[in-house]
Every structure is written in C-alpha cells, then in structure tokens.
C-alpha positions in Angstrom: 142.7 9.8 57.8 140.2 8.3 55.4 137.0 10.1 54.5 134.8 7.4 56.1 136.7 7.8 59.4 136.4 11.6 59.3 132.7 11.3 58.5 132.1 8.9 61.4 134.0 11.2 63.8 132.0 14.2 62.7 128.8 12.4 63.0 129.5 11.1 66.5 130.5 14.7 67.6 127.3 16.0 66.2 125.2 13.3 68.0 127.0 14.0 71.3 126.5 17.7 71.0 122.9 17.2 70.2 122.4 15.0 73.2 124.1 17.5 75.5 121.9 20.3 74.1 118.8 18.1 74.4 119.6 17.2 78.0 120.2 20.9 78.8 116.9 21.9 77.2 115.1 19.0 78.9 116.6 20.0 82.3 115.4 23.6 81.7 111.9 22.4 80.8 111.8 20.1 83.9 113.0 22.9 86.2 110.3 25.2 84.8 107.7 22.4 85.3 108.7 21.9 89.0 108.7 25.7 89.5 105.2 26.0 88.1 104.1 23.2 90.4 105.6 25.2 93.3 103.7 28.3 92.3 100.4 26.4 91.8 100.8 24.7 95.2 101.3 28.0 97.0 98.3 29.6 95.3 96.1 26.7 96.2 96.9 26.8 99.9 97.4 30.5 100.7 93.8 31.1 101.7 94.1 28.5 104.4 96.5 30.7 106.4 94.0 33.5 107.1 93.4 34.0 110.9 95.7 31.1 111.7 97.2 31.3 115.2 100.5 29.7 116.2 102.7 29.2 119.2 106.4 29.7 118.5 109.4 28.8 120.7 112.6 30.5 119.7 116.1 30.1 121.1 119.1 32.3 120.4 122.6 31.3 121.4 125.5 33.7 120.9 129.3 33.3 121.1 131.6 36.4 121.0 134.6 35.2 119.0 136.4 38.6 118.8 135.5 42.0 120.3 137.0 45.4 120.9 135.9 48.9 122.1 133.8 49.5 119.0 131.3 46.9 120.2 130.2 49.4 123.0 128.9 51.8 120.3 126.8 49.4 118.4 123.1 49.5 119.2 121.9 46.3 120.9 125.4 44.9 121.1 126.4 46.9 124.2 125.3 43.9 126.3 128.0 41.7 124.9 130.8 44.3 125.1 132.2 42.9 128.4 132.0 39.9 130.7 131.1 36.5 129.3 131.4 35.4 125.7 128.5 33.0 125.6 124.8 34.0 126.0 121.4 32.5 125.5 117.9 34.0 125.0 114.6 32.1 124.8 111.2 33.3 123.9 107.7 31.8 123.7 105.4 33.8 121.5 102.0 33.9 120.0 101.8 34.6 116.3 98.5 35.6 114.6 98.4 35.5 110.8 95.9 37.9 109.3 96.9 36.6 105.9 99.9 35.0 104.2 101.8 38.2 104.2 100.9 39.9 107.5 101.2 38.7 111.1 101.5 39.9 114.6 104.0 38.5 117.1 103.4 38.9 120.8 106.2 37.8 123.2 104.6 36.1 126.1 107.5 34.5 127.9 111.2 35.4 128.0 114.3 33.8 129.6 118.0 34.2 129.1 121.4 35.5 130.3 121.5 38.8 128.5 121.3 41.8 130.8 117.8 43.1 131.3 116.6 40.6 128.7 117.6 43.0 125.9 117.6 41.9 122.3 121.0 41.3 120.7 121.4 41.1 116.9 117.7 42.0 116.6 117.8 41.6 112.8 117.8 37.9 113.5 114.1 38.3 114.5 113.3 38.9 110.8 114.4 35.3 110.2 111.9 34.0 112.8 109.0 33.7 110.4 110.2 33.4 106.8 107.7 33.1 104.1 109.6 31.3 101.3 106.7 31.7 98.9 106.4 35.5 99.2 108.3 38.0 97.1 110.4 39.0 100.1 111.5 36.4 102.6 112.2 38.7 105.5 110.1 41.9 105.9 111.0 43.9 102.9 114.3 42.3 101.9 115.8 39.1 100.3 114.1 38.1 97.1 112.7 34.6 97.4 113.8 32.2 94.6 110.3 30.4 95.0 108.2 33.4 93.9 107.3 33.7 90.3 108.1 37.5 90.2 111.7 36.7 91.1 112.4 33.9 88.6 114.4 36.2 86.4 117.0 36.8 89.1 118.0 33.1 89.5 119.3 30.1 87.7 117.8 26.7 88.5 119.0 23.1 88.1 117.2 20.0 89.3 117.9 16.4 90.1 115.2 13.7 90.5 115.9 11.6 93.7 115.1 8.0 94.4 112.4 8.8 97.0 110.2 10.6 94.5 111.4 14.1 95.5 113.3 16.6 93.4 116.3 18.5 94.6 116.0 22.0 93.1 119.2 24.0 93.3 119.3 27.8 92.7 121.9 30.5 92.5 121.7 34.2 91.5 122.4 35.4 88.0 124.3 38.3 89.6 125.7 38.5 93.1 123.7 40.9 95.2 122.9 41.2 98.9 119.2 40.8 98.1 119.7 37.3 96.5 120.4 33.9 97.9 121.8 30.5 96.8 120.9 27.0 98.1 118.6 24.2 97.3 115.1 22.9 98.1 113.7 19.4 98.4 110.4 19.4 96.6 107.6 16.8 96.3 107.8 16.1 92.6 104.1 15.4 92.1 102.5 18.2 94.1 105.2 20.9 94.1 105.2 21.2 97.9 108.5 22.3 99.3 109.5 19.9 102.0 112.6 21.7 103.2 115.1 24.3 101.9 118.5 25.6 102.7 119.3 29.3 102.1 122.7 31.0 102.1 122.9 34.8 102.1 124.5 37.9 103.4 122.6 41.0 104.5 123.2 44.0 106.8 126.5 42.7 108.1 125.2 39.2 108.8 126.3 36.1 106.8 123.7 33.4 107.4 122.8 29.9 106.5 119.1 29.0 107.2 117.5 25.6 107.0 113.7 25.6 106.9 111.4 22.6 107.3 107.9 23.3 106.1 104.6 22.0 107.5 103.0 19.0 106.1 99.4 19.8 105.0 97.0 22.6 104.3 97.9 26.2 105.2 100.7 25.0 107.5 102.4 23.3 104.5 103.4 26.8 103.2 104.5 27.9 106.6 107.7 26.9 108.4 107.5 24.1 111.0 111.1 24.5 112.1 113.7 27.0 111.2 117.4 26.9 112.1 119.8 29.8 111.3 123.5 30.0 111.8 124.7 33.6 111.4 128.0 35.5 111.8 128.3 39.2 112.5 131.5 41.0 111.5 132.3 44.7 112.0 135.6 46.5 112.5 137.4 43.6 114.1 134.4 42.3 116.0 133.0 38.8 115.3 130.0 37.2 116.9 128.5 33.8 116.0 124.8 33.1 116.5 122.7 30.0 116.3 118.9 30.5 116.1 116.3 27.8 116.4 112.5 28.4 116.0 109.9 25.7 116.5 106.3 26.4 115.3 102.9 25.0 116.1 103.9 24.2 119.7 101.3 22.4 121.8 101.2 24.5 125.0 99.2 27.7 125.0 99.7 30.5 127.5 96.8 32.8 128.7 96.6 36.1 126.8 97.3 37.9 130.2 100.8 36.6 130.1 103.0 39.1 128.1 106.8 39.6 128.3 107.0 37.6 131.5 110.6 36.8 132.6 110.5 33.3 134.1 112.9 30.5 133.5 110.8 28.1 135.6 107.7 28.6 133.3 110.0 28.3 130.3 111.1 24.9 131.5 107.4 23.8 131.4 106.6 25.0 127.9 109.9 24.4 126.1 109.1 21.9 123.3 112.7 20.6 123.0 115.2 20.1 125.9 118.2 22.3 126.3 121.5 21.0 125.0 124.5 20.6 127.3 126.0 23.8 126.0 122.8 25.7 126.8 122.8 24.3 130.4 126.4 25.3 130.8 125.7 28.9 129.8 122.8 29.1 132.3 125.0 27.6 135.1 127.8 30.0 134.5 125.3 32.9 134.5 123.8 31.8 137.8 127.2 31.4 139.4 128.3 34.9 138.4 125.0 36.4 139.7 125.6 34.9 143.1 129.2 36.2 143.1 128.1 39.7 142.0 125.4 39.8 144.6 127.9 39.0 147.4 130.3 41.8 146.1 127.4 44.2 145.8 126.3 43.7 149.4 129.8 44.7 150.6 129.8 48.1 148.7 128.7 51.2 150.6 125.1 52.3 149.7 126.2 55.6 148.2 128.7 53.8 145.9 126.0 51.4 144.7 123.7 54.3 143.9 126.4 56.2 141.9 127.2 53.0 140.0 123.6 52.4 139.1 123.0 56.0 137.9 126.2 56.6 135.9 127.1 53.2 134.7 124.0 51.0 134.5 121.6 53.8 133.5 123.4 56.7 131.8 126.3 54.8 130.3 124.1 52.0 128.9 121.6 54.4 127.3 124.2 56.4 125.5 124.2 53.8 122.8 120.9 51.9 123.3 117.3 53.2 123.1 115.7 54.2 126.4 112.5 52.3 126.8 109.8 51.9 129.5 106.6 49.9 129.2 103.6 49.2 131.3 100.0 48.0 130.5 98.8 51.5 130.1 101.8 53.4 128.8 105.1 53.1 126.9 108.0 55.5 126.3 111.1 55.4 124.1 113.9 57.7 123.2 116.6 57.3 120.5 120.1 56.7 121.8 122.2 59.8 122.5 125.1 58.4 120.4 123.3 57.2 117.3 125.0 57.6 113.9 121.8 56.9 111.9 120.3 60.2 113.0 123.3 62.1 111.4 122.8 63.3 107.9 124.4 65.6 105.4 123.0 67.7 102.6 124.6 70.1 100.1 122.4 73.0 101.3 122.4 72.5 105.1 125.5 70.7 105.9 125.6 68.2 108.8 122.4 67.7 110.7 121.6 65.7 113.9 118.2 64.8 115.3 116.6 62.9 118.2 113.2 61.3 118.5 111.0 60.7 121.5 108.0 58.4 121.4 105.4 58.0 124.1 101.8 56.6 124.4 99.2 56.3 127.1 96.3 54.0 126.6 93.0 54.9 128.2 91.4 51.9 126.4 91.9 49.8 123.3 90.1 52.5 121.3 91.4 55.7 123.0 95.0 56.6 123.5 97.3 59.7 123.8 100.6 60.0 121.9 103.4 62.5 122.2 106.1 62.1 119.6 108.5 65.1 119.6 111.5 65.4 117.3 114.5 67.7 117.9 117.3 68.6 115.5 120.3 70.8 115.0 122.0 72.0 111.8 125.7 72.7 112.4 126.1 74.8 109.3 123.4 77.3 110.3 123.7 76.8 114.0 120.0 76.4 114.3 118.0 74.3 116.7 114.6 73.0 115.5 111.8 71.0 117.1 108.3 69.9 116.6 106.1 68.4 119.3 102.8 66.7 118.1 100.4 65.7 120.9 97.6 63.5 119.5 94.5 62.1 121.2 93.1 59.2 119.1 89.4 58.6 120.0 88.3 56.5 117.1 91.1 54.5 115.4 88.6 52.6 113.2 87.5 55.9 111.6 90.9 57.6 111.9 89.4 60.0 114.4 91.9 62.1 116.3 92.6 65.6 117.7 96.2 66.8 117.5 98.0 69.8 119.0 101.3 70.7 117.4 103.9 73.2 118.6 107.2 73.8 117.0 109.7 76.5 115.9 109.4 75.4 112.2 111.7 76.4 109.5 113.1 79.9 109.2 111.1 81.7 106.6 112.4 84.2 104.0 110.4 87.0 102.5 111.4 89.7 100.0 108.2 91.6 100.6 109.5 93.3 103.7 112.4 94.8 101.7 110.0 95.9 99.0 108.0 97.8 101.6 111.1 99.5 102.9 112.3 100.4 99.4 108.9 101.8 98.5 108.7 103.9 101.6 112.2 105.4 101.0 111.8 105.6 97.2 115.2 104.0 96.8 116.8 100.6 96.4 118.7 99.7 99.6 121.3 96.9 99.5 120.3 94.4 102.3 122.9 91.8 101.3 124.3 89.8 104.2 122.0 91.5 106.7 119.4 88.7 107.2 116.8 91.4 106.7 114.5 88.9 104.9 114.8 86.1 107.4 112.3 85.4 110.2 112.1 82.8 113.0 108.8 81.0 112.8 107.0 79.6 115.9 103.7 77.9 115.2 100.9 76.4 117.1 98.0 74.4 115.6 95.0 72.3 116.6 93.4 70.0 114.1 90.7 67.3 114.2 90.4 64.5 111.7 87.7 62.0 111.1 87.0 59.5 108.3 83.5 60.2 107.2 83.5 57.5 104.6 86.0 54.8 103.8 87.2 57.1 100.9 87.0 60.5 102.6 88.8 62.2 105.5 87.9 65.6 106.8 90.4 67.7 108.8 89.4 71.0 110.4 91.3 73.3 112.8 93.4 76.4 112.9 97.1 77.4 112.9 98.8 80.4 114.6 102.2 81.7 113.5 104.5 84.1 115.3 107.2 85.3 113.0 110.0 87.4 114.5 112.8 89.1 112.6 116.3 87.7 112.9 117.8 91.2 112.5 115.5 93.2 114.8 117.7 96.2 115.2 117.8 96.8 111.5 114.0 96.4 111.3 113.6 99.1 114.0 115.9 101.4 112.1 113.4 101.5 109.2 110.3 101.6 111.5 109.3 98.1 110.6 107.6 95.7 113.0 109.9 93.1 114.4 107.0 90.5 114.7 104.2 89.4 112.5 101.4 87.2 113.7 98.7 85.3 111.8 95.7 83.2 112.8 94.1 81.0 110.2 91.2 78.5 110.4 91.6 75.7 107.9 89.8 72.8 106.4 91.3 69.8 104.5 89.7 67.0 102.5 91.5 63.8 101.7 90.1 61.4 99.0 91.0 57.8 98.6 88.4 56.7 96.0 90.4 53.6 95.1 90.7 52.5 98.8 94.6 52.5 98.9 94.9 50.9 95.5 95.4 54.2 93.7 96.5 57.8 94.3 95.4 59.8 97.4 94.0 63.2 96.6 93.8 66.1 99.0 92.5 69.7 99.0 93.5 72.2 101.7 92.1 75.7 102.4 93.4 78.2 104.9 92.1 81.8 105.6 94.0 84.3 107.6 91.9 86.4 110.0 93.0 89.7 111.7 92.5 90.6 115.3 92.9 87.1 117.0 95.6 87.4 119.6 97.3 90.3 117.7 97.1 88.6 114.4 97.7 91.2 111.6 97.8 89.3 108.3 94.9 88.5 106.0 95.1 86.0 103.2 93.6 82.9 101.5 95.6 79.9 100.5 94.5 76.9 98.4 96.5 73.7 97.8 95.8 70.5 95.8 97.9 67.4 96.0 98.0 63.9 94.7 100.3 61.1 95.9 100.7 57.5 94.8 103.2 54.9 95.9 102.7 52.1 93.4 104.2 48.8 94.5 105.5 46.7 91.7 106.5 43.0 92.2 110.1 42.4 92.9 110.4 45.0 95.8 110.1 47.8 93.2 108.3 51.0 93.9 107.0 53.9 91.7 106.6 57.1 93.7 104.4 59.8 92.0 103.4 63.2 93.3 101.7 66.2 91.7 100.4 69.3 93.2 99.5 73.0 92.9 99.0 75.8 95.4 98.2 79.6 95.2 97.3 82.6 97.3 94.1 84.6 96.8 92.9 87.7 98.7 96.6 88.4 99.5 96.0 91.9 100.7 98.8 92.9 103.1 100.3 89.5 103.8 104.1 89.6 103.8 104.7 85.9 103.9 104.2 83.0 101.5 104.1 79.7 103.4 102.7 76.6 101.6 102.0 73.4 103.5 102.9 70.9 100.7 105.7 72.9 99.1 108.3 73.8 101.8 111.9 73.3 102.8 112.3 70.7 105.6 115.0 71.2 108.2 114.4 67.7 109.7 113.9 65.4 106.7 113.1 61.7 107.3 115.6 60.3 104.7 115.5 57.7 102.0 112.1 56.1 102.8 110.1 59.3 103.2 111.3 62.7 102.0 113.8 61.9 99.3 111.1 60.9 96.8 108.5 63.7 97.2 110.7 66.8 97.7 113.3 68.9 96.0 116.9 68.5 97.2 118.7 71.5 95.6 116.0 74.2 95.5 117.2 77.2 97.5 115.3 77.7 100.7 114.1 81.2 100.0 112.6 80.2 96.6 109.9 78.3 98.5 108.5 81.6 99.8 108.9 83.9 96.8 106.0 82.9 94.6 102.2 83.3 95.1 101.7 80.0 93.3 103.4 76.8 92.4 102.8 73.8 90.1 105.0 70.8 90.9 105.5 67.2 90.0 107.8 64.5 91.4 108.5 60.9 90.1 111.0 58.3 91.4 111.5 54.7 90.5 113.1 52.3 93.0 114.4 48.8 92.5 116.8 46.4 94.2 118.8 46.1 91.0 119.3 48.8 88.4 122.7 50.2 87.6 125.2 49.9 90.4 124.2 46.3 91.0 126.2 45.3 87.9 129.5 46.9 89.2 131.9 44.2 90.3 132.5 44.0 94.1 130.5 47.2 94.8 127.2 45.9 93.3 127.1 43.0 95.7 126.2 45.3 98.6 123.7 47.6 97.0 120.3 47.0 98.6 118.1 49.5 96.5 118.6 52.0 93.8 116.4 54.9 92.7 116.1 57.4 89.9 114.5 60.9 90.4 112.8 63.4 88.2 111.2 66.5 89.7 110.0 69.8 88.3 108.2 73.0 89.6 106.9 76.1 87.9 106.9 79.3 90.0 105.9 83.0 89.5 108.6 85.1 87.7 110.8 82.1 87.4 111.9 79.7 84.6 110.8 76.1 85.0 113.0 74.3 87.5 114.0 70.6 87.2 116.0 68.1 89.2 117.5 64.8 88.0 118.9 62.4 90.5 120.2 59.0 91.3 120.6 57.3 94.6 121.4 54.0 96.3 121.3 52.6 99.8 123.2 49.9 101.5 124.1 48.7 105.0 126.2 51.7 105.7 124.7 54.8 104.0 122.1 56.2 101.6 123.6 58.5 98.9 121.7 60.6 96.5 123.4 62.7 93.7 121.2 65.5 92.2 121.6 68.0 89.3 119.3 71.0 88.9 118.3 72.9 85.7 116.4 76.1 84.9 114.8 75.5 81.5 117.6 73.7 79.7 120.4 75.5 81.5 122.5 73.7 84.2 122.1 75.2 87.7 124.1 73.2 90.2 124.8 69.8 91.7 124.5 68.5 95.2 124.6 65.4 97.4 122.4 64.0 100.1 123.8 61.5 102.6 121.9 59.6 105.3 123.6 57.1 107.6 122.0 53.7 107.5 124.5 51.9 109.8 122.5 49.8 112.2 119.2 51.4 111.2 117.4 48.0 111.6 119.2 47.2 114.8 
C-alpha cells in the first residue's frame, strides 16, 4: 500500500471517530439540556398544586393465572384463593393535595366482585397517584428518573421527533429494584412531560405503567390518566392485574358519601364505559350470587350459622386483618397468622407479636385511642404486653392524656445480692438462680401539651410493682419478694428548628415513699437529642445522643432508665434498629447509675450489596451503624453494624467491642414479607 493511500485511510478513520465522539458529546449535552428544561418546568408549576382537589376514578381488573394453597396465607390475596379467576373492583375517590408531595385520598364510592369489597394487591394503590417529578414515585420507593437528585442513577438518550417533541429514553446504571427503565415524550421547547412509560419490579410485582400528564398549570405536573399492567408471582402463584385511573373527573359526590357500595351510583359517575370483559365479570358474579342464595336458603339455619362463624369469620381473619369501621369508631387487629410479626435476634431468639388498634371519635378534635401490643419470646418463654389508652383533646396543640399499663421488661439488679452478701458477711454464689431478676408491672398517667410550637411539656407519674422471679430464695434470706415505687415526673421536649433539626428532651423523675406501699426513694435525670436528617435520594441520616444519671439514690435497688433500656417488643427496621443497641446484654442496662450514649446510622437505597450481581437487584435499602455507650465501672462499649432490607426480610449483622477488644457478634432478622400488603 502506498503512503498516500495509508495517509488517506488514517485521516478518514480519524474524521469518522471524531464525528462519532462529537455526536455522542452532542447527544449528551442535548439530553442534559432537555433534563434541565424538565427540572425548570416542574419548579415553575409546583406551587400551583397547593390545595388542589381532584376526583379520581380507578378500575382494577384481576385474572388468576395460577394458584395453589399458598395463596390462602397471603394477606389480601385470600379472596382470590378459590372460586372465580376473574375479578373487578372500582372506586370513585376525592383527592386533596396539600402540596406537590402530600395528599389525602378518601374513597367515596366502591363497586366490584371481590368478597366484602376487600382490597387485593393493595400495593397497586401506590401506583394510583404517581408524582413523576418527585424524588420517589410511589410513597417512599422507586427513584424517579425525572428528579434532579436521581440523575446520577440513570443513563439518558434522546431523539428529536417530527412533531416538535423529544423522546427521552432512560435506563439504570445498575439494576436495582428501586430504579426503572422506559421513555418519556417531552415538549422540546418547554420541558413539559406529555406522557411517559415506566417499567419496573418492586415487592413481588413486575409492572409496566403508562402515564399521561395534564396539559397546563399545576395539572400539567400531575397525571391525567394512568394505566398499569402488573404481574404478581410467588411460590407457583401468578396473578395478572390491569389498573386504570382517570383524574379530574367532572362529577362530584357530596362529602357525606364515604365508602358506599353501590354499582348503580357507579354507573352514573363512571367517566369511561365498561369493556365487554368487565361486563362479563359482573354478569358471572351476579349469576353465581343468585345460585349461592338459592343453595343457602336450602341449608338448615344452624348449619348456616356455623358456616358463617367458622369459615367466613374465623377462617378468613386468620390471614387478613380484622377491621370494623363506623362514623364514630374504628377497630383493627393484625392477622393471627402473620409472618411479618415474627422476628429473630441473637439475644432473645424468636419473637412473635400482635397489634390491636382502635379509636372512638367524640368530635373532630377529641378522640379516644386504645392501641395494645402483645408479644411472646420463645427462648425465654415470656409473655409481654403494653396497653396505652390515650384521650386526645387538642390535636392542634398535641394535647392528650394517656394511661399506660404493661408488664414491661424483666429487670435485673445486682444490688439485691449485694445486700444479702453484706448481711451475711460472705460472698454467696447465686449463679443460675435468677436471684437478680424481677418481673416488672407498671402503670402510668401522663398529660402532654404543646405550649409553644417549639416546646411540649409532659407531666404525670409512674408506678412500678417489681416482684422477684425466685421468691422462695428471697424468703430464705429474709428479703422482700416485692418492691414498689411511685414517682411523679416532668418532661420537656424542645423543637427549636420546627422539625428541621434535632429534637431535644429533658426528663426528671423523683421516687416518693408511702404512696400505695411504695418503698423506694430516688431521683433520675435524662437528656436526649434525636435527629432524622432526610437526604435527597431516599437517604437518611439517623443521629441520637443522650445521657442519664441517678441522684439522691438512697435505698433504691433498681436502675431503670427511660431512654436507655432493653426492648422486648422492638418495632424493627424503621424504628428501633437505628437508635438502640443490638448486642448489649440485658442486665447491663440496669447496672450503672449513669450512661452516656451515642448512635449514628446512614441509610441509602444503594450502598454495597447493590453492586453484587443478581442479589443486588433486589436490595431496597442498606444501612451502616455505629453506636457507643459509656457506663459506670465498665470500659467504653461500641457496636458496628451493617443491614439491608428487601421484599422478604430485613437483616442486620452487628459486632460489639469493649475498648478495642472484640466482644461478640450477632444477627437481627425481621420478616418483611407482605409488610406493605
């Protein structure tokens, strides 16, 4: 090959490479330009959403492709475990937007073929009002590709179309259940998203959502129509769902209409006619009801009653929440068979708990709530409960009076053994005798009121009755088998930054002798500061610091702090895992007259495990922990931890240290399966 031909070929290659790189760089700049227009458009129209009211019609259609006995045990799916394979559910609701991020949905009208109008696949309701401009599309999950904070998670490409719009395609840089892929049709000049298609997978649902946005003003950054096709798969079960939502409907129902079940009224307000498939589902449902009614009438009255009690009532509520509502009151109980209330910890083994929630409304500004929680630890064979009864008399000023009764945590004390050894002038071995353990029943009454927007004052008293586990041994050494204490208390809670900074609190409690046989005298002070700092991108920084100490501790045999204690009924990932110690031995909480503690955790949808092939796709959130406490006559204690949560479980692995010396490791496990269902 001659030199001039080689030179020509090299020059052409360089020109083509330069053109490709130039086009790539140009496309990147253009995609950034269209994204900036999207951000600016959202910012310019967000304020117009405030106090906007909308009427929304939603239709859910389900088809059971495959099912087996497992479906009976899934909350909200019990209604599809037998009989027909096609169902429909319609709702007409009022939506009130307080701002672009917060809204209240009130179901006014319902109609459908699902038994008792129960919700099926309730997580689909999150897809009812997506905000494609927000950080999270659906109530705390799914990072929107159209929010500036999430830009680093996606790759974008664009194509200018003949009608003056731009097709903006996006896909995640890493595959994760919090990210989506799809495209959006955008007005090139203004940056207004006209419609978008989203593909994703979250919480055992694979979905494809098409959203058409409104046309002008505040409604242009809200959906006008939303269609979602979803598939649920779990252990051989497969259910397909088609969900349509129409916004800004013309017909308005009176506010007095709420959760009314009427197909006739639905026919009047429905903005789009039913399809032939929808009509067929209703016709099959009506025909079956007529047949069942005829069969029911032929059954003896006693047989109908037993069927209603044991099958329709008890059998159904084994796996679904028990609920009852009226205008004045509501009641709910967690299902008896409910895996999400089973947990495991290194220290306490397997635990199970149940919750009851009830409320009676005297008026819009005065209501009574009773929310007891019951639990059992299989390792310790202990039953625990707490029953708070609260009368809220001024919700605007956080005014309430609360009565709490419970059996608390078992409390350990070494002081009792010290008293015995001092009396006998000897050191007696009490190992494996439970001599230092006491059952703790407590009763308290408190009143809280917000004096200023930044100050709450809480006053009341608490009464403890602590009884020895090993009463016979206590009697052998002429020791009381019960100790009682009565203590008035006062607490101050400061929020000087009005929920934009840490919350500070001060608590004081003084034991008084002679009240209902109370025989302990003491003073206890505690100081606490907590801050949950939200960071864009569904990230969260939890920080907590506190101190507590006893003064005037004359003959008190117990150390029992309010903010530094071992919890038998922890709330799991969202509550207790960030502000507590996971591996600190239970008796250590009650051995020191003072403590100085600090807890920090950092949470993000994508940290470490997200990058692991196959596994990382299903990680929803990850968290790092660092905790430390300084106690009397003890070396500084530290805990390091890492945790993740997904659709099945939340797992935390922790290691503890005393000074720089390794202590032990442990694991916390909470079942997340169907928690949002």
